[in-house]
LUMLUMDREN-2810 file (N, C-alpha, C; in Angstrom, 1 decimal):
<atoms>
<atom><aa>X</aa><ch>A</ch><at>N</at><xx>-9.8</xx><yy>-6.6</yy><zz>17.0</zz></atom>
<atom><aa>X</aa><ch>A</ch><at>CA</at><xx>-8.6</xx><yy>-7.0</yy><zz>15.8</zz></atom>
<atom><aa>X</aa><ch>A</ch><at>C</at><xx>-8.7</xx><yy>-6.1</yy><zz>14.9</zz></atom>
<atom><aa>X</aa><ch>A</ch><at>N</at><xx>-7.7</xx><yy>-6.1</yy><zz>14.4</zz></atom>
<atom><aa>X</aa><ch>A</ch><at>CA</at><xx>-6.9</xx><yy>-4.9</yy><zz>13.4</zz></atom>
<atom><aa>X</aa><ch>A</ch><at>C</at><xx>-8.4</xx><yy>-5.1</yy><zz>12.1</zz></atom>
<atom><aa>X</aa><ch>A</ch><at>N</at><xx>-8.4</xx><yy>-4.2</yy><zz>11.6</zz></atom>
<atom><aa>X</aa><ch>A</ch><at>CA</at><xx>-9.4</xx><yy>-3.9</yy><zz>10.2</zz></atom>
<atom><aa>X</aa><ch>A</ch><at>C</at><xx>-8.5</xx><yy>-4.2</yy><zz>9.0</zz></atom>
<atom><aa>X</aa><ch>A</ch><at>N</at><xx>-9.0</xx><yy>-4.7</yy><zz>7.7</zz></atom>
<atom><aa>X</aa><ch>A</ch><at>CA</at><xx>-7.9</xx><yy>-5.3</yy><zz>6.9</zz></atom>
<atom><aa>X</aa><ch>A</ch><at>C</at><xx>-8.5</xx><yy>-4.7</yy><zz>5.9</zz></atom>
<atom><aa>X</aa><ch>A</ch><at>N</at><xx>-8.1</xx><yy>-3.4</yy><zz>4.6</zz></atom>
<atom><aa>X</aa><ch>A</ch><at>CA</at><xx>-8.8</xx><yy>-3.6</yy><zz>3.4</zz></atom>
<atom><aa>X</aa><ch>A</ch><at>C</at><xx>-8.2</xx><yy>-4.1</yy><zz>2.3</zz></atom>
<atom><aa>X</aa><ch>A</ch><at>N</at><xx>-8.5</xx><yy>-4.3</yy><zz>1.5</zz></atom>
<atom><aa>X</aa><ch>A</ch><at>CA</at><xx>-7.9</xx><yy>-4.9</yy><zz>-0.1</zz></atom>
<atom><aa>X</aa><ch>A</ch><at>C</at><xx>-8.0</xx><yy>-3.8</yy><zz>-1.0</zz></atom>
<atom><aa>X</aa><ch>A</ch><at>N</at><xx>-6.4</xx><yy>-4.0</yy><zz>-1.9</zz></atom>
<atom><aa>X</aa><ch>A</ch><at>CA</at><xx>-6.7</xx><yy>-2.4</yy><zz>-3.2</zz></atom>
<atom><aa>X</aa><ch>A</ch><at>C</at><xx>-5.6</xx><yy>-3.3</yy><zz>-4.1</zz></atom>
<atom><aa>X</aa><ch>A</ch><at>N</at><xx>-6.3</xx><yy>-3.3</yy><zz>-4.9</zz></atom>
<atom><aa>X</aa><ch>A</ch><at>CA</at><xx>-6.0</xx><yy>-3.8</yy><zz>-6.2</zz></atom>
<atom><aa>X</aa><ch>A</ch><at>C</at><xx>-5.5</xx><yy>-3.3</yy><zz>-7.1</zz></atom>
<atom><aa>X</aa><ch>A</ch><at>N</at><xx>-4.5</xx><yy>-2.8</yy><zz>-7.3</zz></atom>
<atom><aa>X</aa><ch>A</ch><at>CA</at><xx>-4.0</xx><yy>-1.8</yy><zz>-8.3</zz></atom>
<atom><aa>X</aa><ch>A</ch><at>C</at><xx>-3.3</xx><yy>-2.1</yy><zz>-9.8</zz></atom>
<atom><aa>X</aa><ch>A</ch><at>N</at><xx>-3.2</xx><yy>-3.7</yy><zz>-9.5</zz></atom>
<atom><aa>X</aa><ch>A</ch><at>CA</at><xx>-2.8</xx><yy>-4.1</yy><zz>-10.7</zz></atom>
<atom><aa>X</aa><ch>A</ch><at>C</at><xx>-3.2</xx><yy>-3.6</yy><zz>-12.4</zz></atom>
<atom><aa>X</aa><ch>A</ch><at>N</at><xx>-2.4</xx><yy>-3.6</yy><zz>-12.9</zz></atom>
<atom><aa>X</aa><ch>A</ch><at>CA</at><xx>-2.9</xx><yy>-3.2</yy><zz>-14.1</zz></atom>
<atom><aa>X</aa><ch>A</ch><at>C</at><xx>-2.0</xx><yy>-1.6</yy><zz>-14.2</zz></atom>
<atom><aa>X</aa><ch>A</ch><at>N</at><xx>-2.1</xx><yy>-0.7</yy><zz>-13.1</zz></atom>
<atom><aa>X</aa><ch>A</ch><at>CA</at><xx>-2.2</xx><yy>0.5</yy><zz>-13.2</zz></atom>
<atom><aa>X</aa><ch>A</ch><at>C</at><xx>-0.5</xx><yy>0.9</yy><zz>-13.2</zz></atom>
<atom><aa>X</aa><ch>A</ch><at>N</at><xx>-0.4</xx><yy>2.1</yy><zz>-13.7</zz></atom>
<atom><aa>X</aa><ch>A</ch><at>CA</at><xx>0.5</xx><yy>2.6</yy><zz>-13.6</zz></atom>
<atom><aa>X</aa><ch>A</ch><at>C</at><xx>0.9</xx><yy>3.7</yy><zz>-12.9</zz></atom>
<atom><aa>X</aa><ch>A</ch><at>N</at><xx>2.5</xx><yy>3.6</yy><zz>-12.6</zz></atom>
<atom><aa>X</aa><ch>A</ch><at>CA</at><xx>3.3</xx><yy>5.0</yy><zz>-11.3</zz></atom>
<atom><aa>X</aa><ch>A</ch><at>C</at><xx>2.2</xx><yy>6.0</yy><zz>-12.1</zz></atom>
<atom><aa>X</aa><ch>A</ch><at>N</at><xx>1.9</xx><yy>7.1</yy><zz>-11.4</zz></atom>
<atom><aa>X</aa><ch>A</ch><at>CA</at><xx>2.1</xx><yy>6.5</yy><zz>-10.0</zz></atom>
<atom><aa>X</aa><ch>A</ch><at>C</at><xx>0.6</xx><yy>6.6</yy><zz>-9.4</zz></atom>
<atom><aa>X</aa><ch>A</ch><at>N</at><xx>-0.3</xx><yy>5.5</yy><zz>-9.8</zz></atom>
<atom><aa>X</aa><ch>A</ch><at>CA</at><xx>-1.3</xx><yy>5.3</yy><zz>-9.8</zz></atom>
<atom><aa>X</aa><ch>A</ch><at>C</at><xx>-1.4</xx><yy>4.4</yy><zz>-8.4</zz></atom>
<atom><aa>X</aa><ch>A</ch><at>N</at><xx>-1.0</xx><yy>3.5</yy><zz>-8.5</zz></atom>
<atom><aa>X</aa><ch>A</ch><at>CA</at><xx>-1.1</xx><yy>2.6</yy><zz>-7.1</zz></atom>
<atom><aa>X</aa><ch>A</ch><at>C</at><xx>-0.9</xx><yy>3.5</yy><zz>-6.0</zz></atom>
<atom><aa>X</aa><ch>A</ch><at>N</at><xx>0.6</xx><yy>4.4</yy><zz>-5.7</zz></atom>
<atom><aa>X</aa><ch>A</ch><at>CA</at><xx>0.2</xx><yy>5.0</yy><zz>-4.7</zz></atom>
<atom><aa>X</aa><ch>A</ch><at>C</at><xx>-0.9</xx><yy>6.2</yy><zz>-4.8</zz></atom>
<atom><aa>X</aa><ch>A</ch><at>N</at><xx>-1.3</xx><yy>6.7</yy><zz>-5.8</zz></atom>
<atom><aa>X</aa><ch>A</ch><at>CA</at><xx>-2.3</xx><yy>7.5</yy><zz>-5.4</zz></atom>
<atom><aa>X</aa><ch>A</ch><at>C</at><xx>-3.7</xx><yy>6.9</yy><zz>-4.8</zz></atom>
<atom><aa>X</aa><ch>A</ch><at>N</at><xx>-4.0</xx><yy>5.7</yy><zz>-5.1</zz></atom>
<atom><aa>X</aa><ch>A</ch><at>CA</at><xx>-5.0</xx><yy>5.3</yy><zz>-4.6</zz></atom>
<atom><aa>X</aa><ch>A</ch><at>C</at><xx>-5.3</xx><yy>4.6</yy><zz>-3.8</zz></atom>
<atom><aa>X</aa><ch>A</ch><at>N</at><xx>-3.5</xx><yy>4.1</yy><zz>-3.4</zz></atom>
<atom><aa>X</aa><ch>A</ch><at>CA</at><xx>-3.5</xx><yy>3.8</yy><zz>-1.9</zz></atom>
<atom><aa>X</aa><ch>A</ch><at>C</at><xx>-3.4</xx><yy>5.1</yy><zz>-0.4</zz></atom>
<atom><aa>X</aa><ch>A</ch><at>N</at><xx>-3.2</xx><yy>6.4</yy><zz>-0.9</zz></atom>
<atom><aa>X</aa><ch>A</ch><at>CA</at><xx>-3.0</xx><yy>7.0</yy><zz>-0.6</zz></atom>
<atom><aa>X</aa><ch>A</ch><at>C</at><xx>-5.1</xx><yy>7.6</yy><zz>0.2</zz></atom>
<atom><aa>X</aa><ch>A</ch><at>N</at><xx>-5.7</xx><yy>7.4</yy><zz>-0.8</zz></atom>
<atom><aa>X</aa><ch>A</ch><at>CA</at><xx>-6.9</xx><yy>8.0</yy><zz>-1.2</zz></atom>
<atom><aa>X</aa><ch>A</ch><at>C</at><xx>-7.3</xx><yy>6.0</yy><zz>0.5</zz></atom>
<atom><aa>X</aa><ch>A</ch><at>N</at><xx>-7.1</xx><yy>5.0</yy><zz>-0.4</zz></atom>
<atom><aa>X</aa><ch>A</ch><at>CA</at><xx>-7.6</xx><yy>4.0</yy><zz>0.3</zz></atom>
<atom><aa>X</aa><ch>A</ch><at>C</at><xx>-7.4</xx><yy>4.4</yy><zz>1.8</zz></atom>
<atom><aa>X</aa><ch>A</ch><at>N</at><xx>-6.2</xx><yy>4.4</yy><zz>2.4</zz></atom>
<atom><aa>X</aa><ch>A</ch><at>CA</at><xx>-6.1</xx><yy>5.1</yy><zz>3.5</zz></atom>
<atom><aa>X</aa><ch>A</ch><at>C</at><xx>-6.8</xx><yy>5.6</yy><zz>4.8</zz></atom>
<atom><aa>X</aa><ch>A</ch><at>N</at><xx>-6.9</xx><yy>6.5</yy><zz>3.7</zz></atom>
<atom><aa>X</aa><ch>A</ch><at>CA</at><xx>-7.9</xx><yy>7.7</yy><zz>4.6</zz></atom>
<atom><aa>X</aa><ch>A</ch><at>C</at><xx>-9.3</xx><yy>7.3</yy><zz>5.5</zz></atom>
<atom><aa>X</aa><ch>A</ch><at>N</at><xx>-9.3</xx><yy>5.8</yy><zz>4.5</zz></atom>
<atom><aa>X</aa><ch>A</ch><at>CA</at><xx>-11.1</xx><yy>5.6</yy><zz>5.5</zz></atom>
<atom><aa>X</aa><ch>A</ch><at>C</at><xx>-10.4</xx><yy>4.3</yy><zz>5.6</zz></atom>
<atom><aa>X</aa><ch>A</ch><at>N</at><xx>-9.3</xx><yy>4.3</yy><zz>6.4</zz></atom>
<atom><aa>X</aa><ch>A</ch><at>CA</at><xx>-8.8</xx><yy>2.6</yy><zz>7.0</zz></atom>
<atom><aa>X</aa><ch>A</ch><at>C</at><xx>-8.6</xx><yy>3.2</yy><zz>8.4</zz></atom>
<atom><aa>X</aa><ch>A</ch><at>N</at><xx>-8.9</xx><yy>2.6</yy><zz>9.4</zz></atom>
<atom><aa>X</aa><ch>A</ch><at>CA</at><xx>-8.8</xx><yy>3.4</yy><zz>10.1</zz></atom>
<atom><aa>X</aa><ch>A</ch><at>C</at><xx>-7.5</xx><yy>3.0</yy><zz>11.3</zz></atom>
<atom><aa>X</aa><ch>A</ch><at>N</at><xx>-7.0</xx><yy>4.2</yy><zz>12.4</zz></atom>
<atom><aa>X</aa><ch>A</ch><at>CA</at><xx>-6.2</xx><yy>3.9</yy><zz>12.8</zz></atom>
<atom><aa>X</aa><ch>A</ch><at>C</at><xx>-5.0</xx><yy>2.6</yy><zz>13.1</zz></atom>
<atom><aa>X</aa><ch>A</ch><at>N</at><xx>-4.4</xx><yy>2.0</yy><zz>13.0</zz></atom>
<atom><aa>X</aa><ch>A</ch><at>CA</at><xx>-4.1</xx><yy>0.9</yy><zz>13.9</zz></atom>
<atom><aa>X</aa><ch>A</ch><at>C</at><xx>-4.4</xx><yy>-0.2</yy><zz>12.3</zz></atom>
<atom><aa>X</aa><ch>A</ch><at>N</at><xx>-5.0</xx><yy>-0.1</yy><zz>11.2</zz></atom>
<atom><aa>X</aa><ch>A</ch><at>CA</at><xx>-5.9</xx><yy>-0.9</yy><zz>10.8</zz></atom>
<atom><aa>X</aa><ch>A</ch><at>C</at><xx>-4.5</xx><yy>-0.6</yy><zz>9.4</zz></atom>
<atom><aa>X</aa><ch>A</ch><at>N</at><xx>-4.4</xx><yy>-1.8</yy><zz>8.7</zz></atom>
<atom><aa>X</aa><ch>A</ch><at>CA</at><xx>-3.9</xx><yy>-2.2</yy><zz>7.4</zz></atom>
<atom><aa>X</aa><ch>A</ch><at>C</at><xx>-4.3</xx><yy>-2.3</yy><zz>6.1</zz></atom>
<atom><aa>X</aa><ch>A</ch><at>N</at><xx>-3.7</xx><yy>-1.9</yy><zz>5.1</zz></atom>
<atom><aa>X</aa><ch>A</ch><at>CA</at><xx>-4.4</xx><yy>-2.2</yy><zz>3.8</zz></atom>
<atom><aa>X</aa><ch>A</ch><at>C</at><xx>-3.1</xx><yy>-2.6</yy><zz>3.3</zz></atom>
<atom><aa>X</aa><ch>A</ch><at>N</at><xx>-4.0</xx><yy>-3.8</yy><zz>2.7</zz></atom>
<atom><aa>X</aa><ch>A</ch><at>CA</at><xx>-3.2</xx><yy>-4.5</yy><zz>1.0</zz></atom>
<atom><aa>X</aa><ch>A</ch><at>C</at><xx>-3.0</xx><yy>-4.0</yy><zz>0.5</zz></atom>
<atom><aa>X</aa><ch>A</ch><at>N</at><xx>-1.9</xx><yy>-3.9</yy><zz>-0.1</zz></atom>
<atom><aa>X</aa><ch>A</ch><at>CA</at><xx>-2.2</xx><yy>-3.2</yy><zz>-2.1</zz></atom>
<atom><aa>X</aa><ch>A</ch><at>C</at><xx>-1.1</xx><yy>-4.7</yy><zz>-2.7</zz></atom>
<atom><aa>X</aa><ch>A</ch><at>N</at><xx>-1.6</xx><yy>-4.6</yy><zz>-4.2</zz></atom>
<atom><aa>X</aa><ch>A</ch><at>CA</at><xx>-1.5</xx><yy>-5.6</yy><zz>-5.3</zz></atom>
<atom><aa>X</aa><ch>A</ch><at>C</at><xx>-0.8</xx><yy>-4.7</yy><zz>-6.6</zz></atom>
<atom><aa>X</aa><ch>A</ch><at>N</at><xx>0.1</xx><yy>-4.8</yy><zz>-6.6</zz></atom>
<atom><aa>X</aa><ch>A</ch><at>CA</at><xx>0.4</xx><yy>-4.2</yy><zz>-7.8</zz></atom>
<atom><aa>X</aa><ch>A</ch><at>C</at><xx>1.2</xx><yy>-4.7</yy><zz>-8.5</zz></atom>
<atom><aa>X</aa><ch>A</ch><at>N</at><xx>1.4</xx><yy>-4.3</yy><zz>-10.4</zz></atom>
<atom><aa>X</aa><ch>A</ch><at>CA</at><xx>2.6</xx><yy>-5.3</yy><zz>-11.4</zz></atom>
<atom><aa>X</aa><ch>A</ch><at>C</at><xx>3.4</xx><yy>-3.7</yy><zz>-12.2</zz></atom>
<atom><aa>X</aa><ch>A</ch><at>N</at><xx>3.1</xx><yy>-2.9</yy><zz>-11.5</zz></atom>
<atom><aa>X</aa><ch>A</ch><at>CA</at><xx>4.6</xx><yy>-2.2</yy><zz>-12.0</zz></atom>
<atom><aa>X</aa><ch>A</ch><at>C</at><xx>5.6</xx><yy>-2.2</yy><zz>-10.9</zz></atom>
<atom><aa>X</aa><ch>A</ch><at>N</at><xx>6.4</xx><yy>-2.4</yy><zz>-12.0</zz></atom>
<atom><aa>X</aa><ch>A</ch><at>CA</at><xx>8.1</xx><yy>-2.7</yy><zz>-11.1</zz></atom>
<atom><aa>X</aa><ch>A</ch><at>C</at><xx>8.1</xx><yy>-1.1</yy><zz>-10.6</zz></atom>
<atom><aa>X</aa><ch>A</ch><at>N</at><xx>8.2</xx><yy>0.2</yy><zz>-11.1</zz></atom>
<atom><aa>X</aa><ch>A</ch><at>CA</at><xx>8.1</xx><yy>1.8</yy><zz>-10.2</zz></atom>
<atom><aa>X</aa><ch>A</ch><at>C</at><xx>7.3</xx><yy>1.6</yy><zz>-8.9</zz></atom>
<atom><aa>X</aa><ch>A</ch><at>N</at><xx>6.2</xx><yy>0.8</yy><zz>-8.2</zz></atom>
<atom><aa>X</aa><ch>A</ch><at>CA</at><xx>5.9</xx><yy>0.5</yy><zz>-7.2</zz></atom>
<atom><aa>X</aa><ch>A</ch><at>C</at><xx>7.1</xx><yy>-0.5</yy><zz>-6.2</zz></atom>
<atom><aa>X</aa><ch>A</ch><at>N</at><xx>7.8</xx><yy>-1.1</yy><zz>-5.9</zz></atom>
<atom><aa>X</aa><ch>A</ch><at>CA</at><xx>9.2</xx><yy>-1.7</yy><zz>-5.5</zz></atom>
<atom><aa>X</aa><ch>A</ch><at>C</at><xx>9.7</xx><yy>0.0</yy><zz>-4.6</zz></atom>
<atom><aa>X</aa><ch>A</ch><at>N</at><xx>9.4</xx><yy>1.2</yy><zz>-5.0</zz></atom>
<atom><aa>X</aa><ch>A</ch><at>CA</at><xx>10.8</xx><yy>1.8</yy><zz>-4.5</zz></atom>
<atom><aa>X</aa><ch>A</ch><at>C</at><xx>9.3</xx><yy>2.7</yy><zz>-4.1</zz></atom>
<atom><aa>X</aa><ch>A</ch><at>N</at><xx>8.3</xx><yy>3.3</yy><zz>-5.1</zz></atom>
<atom><aa>X</aa><ch>A</ch><at>CA</at><xx>7.3</xx><yy>4.3</yy><zz>-4.5</zz></atom>
<atom><aa>X</aa><ch>A</ch><at>C</at><xx>6.4</xx><yy>3.8</yy><zz>-3.6</zz></atom>
<atom><aa>X</aa><ch>A</ch><at>N</at><xx>6.7</xx><yy>2.9</yy><zz>-3.5</zz></atom>
<atom><aa>X</aa><ch>A</ch><at>CA</at><xx>5.7</xx><yy>2.8</yy><zz>-1.8</zz></atom>
<atom><aa>X</aa><ch>A</ch><at>C</at><xx>6.0</xx><yy>2.4</yy><zz>-1.0</zz></atom>
<atom><aa>X</aa><ch>A</ch><at>N</at><xx>7.3</xx><yy>2.1</yy><zz>-0.2</zz></atom>
<atom><aa>X</aa><ch>A</ch><at>CA</at><xx>8.2</xx><yy>2.4</yy><zz>0.6</zz></atom>
<atom><aa>X</aa><ch>A</ch><at>C</at><xx>8.7</xx><yy>3.4</yy><zz>0.5</zz></atom>
<atom><aa>X</aa><ch>A</ch><at>N</at><xx>8.6</xx><yy>4.5</yy><zz>-0.7</zz></atom>
<atom><aa>X</aa><ch>A</ch><at>CA</at><xx>9.2</xx><yy>5.8</yy><zz>-0.4</zz></atom>
<atom><aa>X</aa><ch>A</ch><at>C</at><xx>7.6</xx><yy>6.9</yy><zz>0.2</zz></atom>
<atom><aa>X</aa><ch>A</ch><at>N</at><xx>6.8</xx><yy>6.6</yy><zz>-0.6</zz></atom>
<atom><aa>X</aa><ch>A</ch><at>CA</at><xx>6.0</xx><yy>7.1</yy><zz>-0.2</zz></atom>
<atom><aa>X</aa><ch>A</ch><at>C</at><xx>5.4</xx><yy>7.0</yy><zz>1.7</zz></atom>
<atom><aa>X</aa><ch>A</ch><at>N</at><xx>5.5</xx><yy>5.3</yy><zz>2.1</zz></atom>
<atom><aa>X</aa><ch>A</ch><at>CA</at><xx>5.3</xx><yy>5.0</yy><zz>3.7</zz></atom>
<atom><aa>X</aa><ch>A</ch><at>C</at><xx>6.2</xx><yy>5.9</yy><zz>4.0</zz></atom>
<atom><aa>X</aa><ch>A</ch><at>N</at><xx>7.5</xx><yy>5.7</yy><zz>4.1</zz></atom>
<atom><aa>X</aa><ch>A</ch><at>CA</at><xx>8.4</xx><yy>7.2</yy><zz>4.8</zz></atom>
<atom><aa>X</aa><ch>A</ch><at>C</at><xx>8.0</xx><yy>8.3</yy><zz>4.5</zz></atom>
<atom><aa>X</aa><ch>A</ch><at>N</at><xx>7.4</xx><yy>9.1</yy><zz>3.8</zz></atom>
<atom><aa>X</aa><ch>A</ch><at>CA</at><xx>7.1</xx><yy>10.3</yy><zz>3.7</zz></atom>
<atom><aa>X</aa><ch>A</ch><at>C</at><xx>6.1</xx><yy>10.5</yy><zz>4.4</zz></atom>
<atom><aa>X</aa><ch>A</ch><at>N</at><xx>5.7</xx><yy>9.9</yy><zz>4.5</zz></atom>
<atom><aa>X</aa><ch>A</ch><at>CA</at><xx>3.7</xx><yy>10.4</yy><zz>5.0</zz></atom>
<atom><aa>X</aa><ch>A</ch><at>C</at><xx>3.4</xx><yy>9.8</yy><zz>6.5</zz></atom>
<atom><aa>X</aa><ch>A</ch><at>N</at><xx>4.7</xx><yy>8.4</yy><zz>7.1</zz></atom>
<atom><aa>X</aa><ch>A</ch><at>CA</at><xx>4.3</xx><yy>8.6</yy><zz>8.2</zz></atom>
<atom><aa>X</aa><ch>A</ch><at>C</at><xx>3.6</xx><yy>7.2</yy><zz>8.2</zz></atom>
<atom><aa>X</aa><ch>A</ch><at>N</at><xx>3.6</xx><yy>6.5</yy><zz>6.9</zz></atom>
<atom><aa>X</aa><ch>A</ch><at>CA</at><xx>2.1</xx><yy>5.0</yy><zz>7.1</zz></atom>
<atom><aa>X</aa><ch>A</ch><at>C</at><xx>4.0</xx><yy>4.1</yy><zz>7.2</zz></atom>
<atom><aa>X</aa><ch>A</ch><at>N</at><xx>3.3</xx><yy>2.6</yy><zz>8.2</zz></atom>
<atom><aa>X</aa><ch>A</ch><at>CA</at><xx>4.1</xx><yy>1.8</yy><zz>8.7</zz></atom>
<atom><aa>X</aa><ch>A</ch><at>C</at><xx>4.4</xx><yy>0.4</yy><zz>6.8</zz></atom>
<atom><aa>X</aa><ch>A</ch><at>N</at><xx>5.7</xx><yy>0.0</yy><zz>6.5</zz></atom>
<atom><aa>X</aa><ch>A</ch><at>CA</at><xx>5.1</xx><yy>-0.9</yy><zz>5.1</zz></atom>
<atom><aa>X</aa><ch>A</ch><at>C</at><xx>6.0</xx><yy>-1.5</yy><zz>5.9</zz></atom>
<atom><aa>X</aa><ch>A</ch><at>N</at><xx>4.1</xx><yy>-2.7</yy><zz>6.4</zz></atom>
<atom><aa>X</aa><ch>A</ch><at>CA</at><xx>4.7</xx><yy>-4.1</yy><zz>6.7</zz></atom>
<atom><aa>X</aa><ch>A</ch><at>C</at><xx>5.3</xx><yy>-5.0</yy><zz>6.2</zz></atom>
<atom><aa>X</aa><ch>A</ch><at>N</at><xx>5.3</xx><yy>-5.3</yy><zz>4.8</zz></atom>
<atom><aa>X</aa><ch>A</ch><at>CA</at><xx>5.5</xx><yy>-6.4</yy><zz>4.2</zz></atom>
<atom><aa>X</aa><ch>A</ch><at>C</at><xx>5.7</xx><yy>-5.8</yy><zz>2.9</zz></atom>
<atom><aa>X</aa><ch>A</ch><at>N</at><xx>6.3</xx><yy>-6.3</yy><zz>2.3</zz></atom>
<atom><aa>X</aa><ch>A</ch><at>CA</at><xx>6.8</xx><yy>-5.6</yy><zz>0.4</zz></atom>
<atom><aa>X</aa><ch>A</ch><at>C</at><xx>7.1</xx><yy>-7.8</yy><zz>-0.2</zz></atom>
<atom><aa>X</aa><ch>A</ch><at>N</at><xx>6.2</xx><yy>-7.8</yy><zz>-0.2</zz></atom>
<atom><aa>X</aa><ch>A</ch><at>CA</at><xx>6.9</xx><yy>-9.6</yy><zz>-1.4</zz></atom>
<atom><aa>X</aa><ch>A</ch><at>C</at><xx>6.6</xx><yy>-9.0</yy><zz>-2.4</zz></atom>
<atom><aa>X</aa><ch>A</ch><at>N</at><xx>7.2</xx><yy>-10.3</yy><zz>-3.2</zz></atom>
<atom><aa>X</aa><ch>A</ch><at>CA</at><xx>6.6</xx><yy>-11.1</yy><zz>-4.7</zz></atom>
<atom><aa>X</aa><ch>A</ch><at>C</at><xx>5.8</xx><yy>-12.0</yy><zz>-5.0</zz></atom>
<atom><aa>X</aa><ch>A</ch><at>N</at><xx>4.7</xx><yy>-11.8</yy><zz>-5.6</zz></atom>
<atom><aa>X</aa><ch>A</ch><at>CA</at><xx>4.0</xx><yy>-12.3</yy><zz>-5.8</zz></atom>
<atom><aa>X</aa><ch>A</ch><at>C</at><xx>3.6</xx><yy>-13.3</yy><zz>-7.6</zz></atom>
<atom><aa>X</aa><ch>A</ch><at>N</at><xx>3.2</xx><yy>-14.0</yy><zz>-7.5</zz></atom>
<atom><aa>X</aa><ch>A</ch><at>CA</at><xx>2.9</xx><yy>-14.4</yy><zz>-9.5</zz></atom>
<atom><aa>X</aa><ch>A</ch><at>C</at><xx>2.4</xx><yy>-13.4</yy><zz>-10.1</zz></atom>
<atom><aa>X</aa><ch>A</ch><at>N</at><xx>2.1</xx><yy>-12.3</yy><zz>-9.8</zz></atom>
<atom><aa>X</aa><ch>A</ch><at>CA</at><xx>2.1</xx><yy>-11.9</yy><zz>-11.0</zz></atom>
<atom><aa>X</aa><ch>A</ch><at>C</at><xx>2.7</xx><yy>-10.2</yy><zz>-10.6</zz></atom>
<atom><aa>X</aa><ch>A</ch><at>N</at><xx>3.3</xx><yy>-10.2</yy><zz>-9.4</zz></atom>
<atom><aa>X</aa><ch>A</ch><at>CA</at><xx>4.0</xx><yy>-8.0</yy><zz>-8.7</zz></atom>
<atom><aa>X</aa><ch>A</ch><at>C</at><xx>4.1</xx><yy>-8.3</yy><zz>-7.2</zz></atom>
<atom><aa>X</aa><ch>A</ch><at>N</at><xx>3.5</xx><yy>-7.8</yy><zz>-7.5</zz></atom>
<atom><aa>X</aa><ch>A</ch><at>CA</at><xx>3.7</xx><yy>-7.9</yy><zz>-5.9</zz></atom>
<atom><aa>X</aa><ch>A</ch><at>C</at><xx>3.0</xx><yy>-7.0</yy><zz>-4.8</zz></atom>
<atom><aa>X</aa><ch>A</ch><at>N</at><xx>3.0</xx><yy>-7.8</yy><zz>-3.7</zz></atom>
<atom><aa>X</aa><ch>A</ch><at>CA</at><xx>1.8</xx><yy>-7.5</yy><zz>-2.5</zz></atom>
<atom><aa>X</aa><ch>A</ch><at>C</at><xx>2.8</xx><yy>-6.3</yy><zz>-1.1</zz></atom>
<atom><aa>X</aa><ch>A</ch><at>N</at><xx>2.4</xx><yy>-5.3</yy><zz>-0.7</zz></atom>
<atom><aa>X</aa><ch>A</ch><at>CA</at><xx>2.5</xx><yy>-4.4</yy><zz>0.5</zz></atom>
<atom><aa>X</aa><ch>A</ch><at>C</at><xx>1.6</xx><yy>-4.7</yy><zz>1.2</zz></atom>
<atom><aa>X</aa><ch>A</ch><at>N</at><xx>2.1</xx><yy>-4.5</yy><zz>2.7</zz></atom>
<atom><aa>X</aa><ch>A</ch><at>CA</at><xx>1.2</xx><yy>-4.2</yy><zz>3.3</zz></atom>
<atom><aa>X</aa><ch>A</ch><at>C</at><xx>1.3</xx><yy>-3.3</yy><zz>4.4</zz></atom>
<atom><aa>X</aa><ch>A</ch><at>N</at><xx>0.2</xx><yy>-2.1</yy><zz>4.5</zz></atom>
<atom><aa>X</aa><ch>A</ch><at>CA</at><xx>0.6</xx><yy>-0.7</yy><zz>4.7</zz></atom>
<atom><aa>X</aa><ch>A</ch><at>C</at><xx>0.3</xx><yy>-0.6</yy><zz>5.9</zz></atom>
<atom><aa>X</aa><ch>A</ch><at>N</at><xx>0.6</xx><yy>-0.3</yy><zz>7.6</zz></atom>
<atom><aa>X</aa><ch>A</ch><at>CA</at><xx>-0.5</xx><yy>0.4</yy><zz>8.3</zz></atom>
<atom><aa>X</aa><ch>A</ch><at>C</at><xx>-0.4</xx><yy>1.4</yy><zz>8.6</zz></atom>
<atom><aa>X</aa><ch>A</ch><at>N</at><xx>-1.6</xx><yy>2.5</yy><zz>9.0</zz></atom>
<atom><aa>X</aa><ch>A</ch><at>CA</at><xx>-1.9</xx><yy>3.5</yy><zz>9.1</zz></atom>
<atom><aa>X</aa><ch>A</ch><at>C</at><xx>-1.8</xx><yy>3.5</yy><zz>11.0</zz></atom>
<atom><aa>X</aa><ch>A</ch><at>N</at><xx>-1.1</xx><yy>4.3</yy><zz>11.2</zz></atom>
<atom><aa>X</aa><ch>A</ch><at>CA</at><xx>-0.6</xx><yy>4.4</yy><zz>13.1</zz></atom>
<atom><aa>X</aa><ch>A</ch><at>C</at><xx>-1.6</xx><yy>5.1</yy><zz>13.1</zz></atom>
<atom><aa>X</aa><ch>A</ch><at>N</at><xx>-1.5</xx><yy>4.4</yy><zz>14.8</zz></atom>
<atom><aa>X</aa><ch>A</ch><at>CA</at><xx>-2.1</xx><yy>4.7</yy><zz>15.8</zz></atom>
<atom><aa>X</aa><ch>A</ch><at>C</at><xx>-1.6</xx><yy>6.3</yy><zz>16.3</zz></atom>
<atom><aa>X</aa><ch>A</ch><at>N</at><xx>-2.2</xx><yy>7.7</yy><zz>15.9</zz></atom>
<atom><aa>X</aa><ch>A</ch><at>CA</at><xx>-1.9</xx><yy>8.7</yy><zz>16.1</zz></atom>
<atom><aa>X</aa><ch>A</ch><at>C</at><xx>-2.3</xx><yy>9.4</yy><zz>17.5</zz></atom>
</atoms>
């Protein structure tokens, strides 16, 4: 079963959601996922860019009532 972790970064402004996600992903095992919640509009650009630059997989990005939900997978290397 895939390990799933959650990170609520609502109320944080750029670049904190990405920095917190980077730190949280360090403890996620390969193949695991991090669900990130953020309400900073910059996150819609910052999170996909972070994933593209670091090799993490952005599985989904969706608008929620209070912001956005990102699901990021740590690749198996």
